[in-house]
C-alpha positions in Angstrom: 14.0 -1.4 3.2 12.8 1.8 1.7 11.5 4.6 3.7 8.0 4.6 5.0 7.3 7.7 2.8 8.3 5.8 -0.4 6.3 2.8 0.7 3.1 4.7 1.2 3.7 6.7 -2.0 3.9 3.2 -3.8 0.9 2.1 -2.1 -1.2 5.2 -3.1 0.0 5.0 -6.6 -1.1 1.3 -6.7 -4.6 0.3 -7.9 -7.3 -0.6 -5.3 -6.9 -4.3 -6.4 -3.2 -4.2 -5.6 -3.7 -2.7 -2.2 -4.7 -5.9 -0.5 -1.6 -7.7 -1.9 0.8 -4.7 -1.5 -0.5 -3.8 2.0 -1.1 -6.9 4.1 -0.2 -4.9 7.1 -3.4 -2.8 7.2 -6.3 -3.6 5.0 -8.2 -0.7 3.6 -11.8 0.1 5.2 -14.6 -1.7 3.4 
């Protein structure tokens, strides 16, 4: 698995719609 930094970097670069699919661990507020 990639480092946590690279993981979150990819999460930040992804559009809001992909956040829910890419980050099932912690859903964004709202």
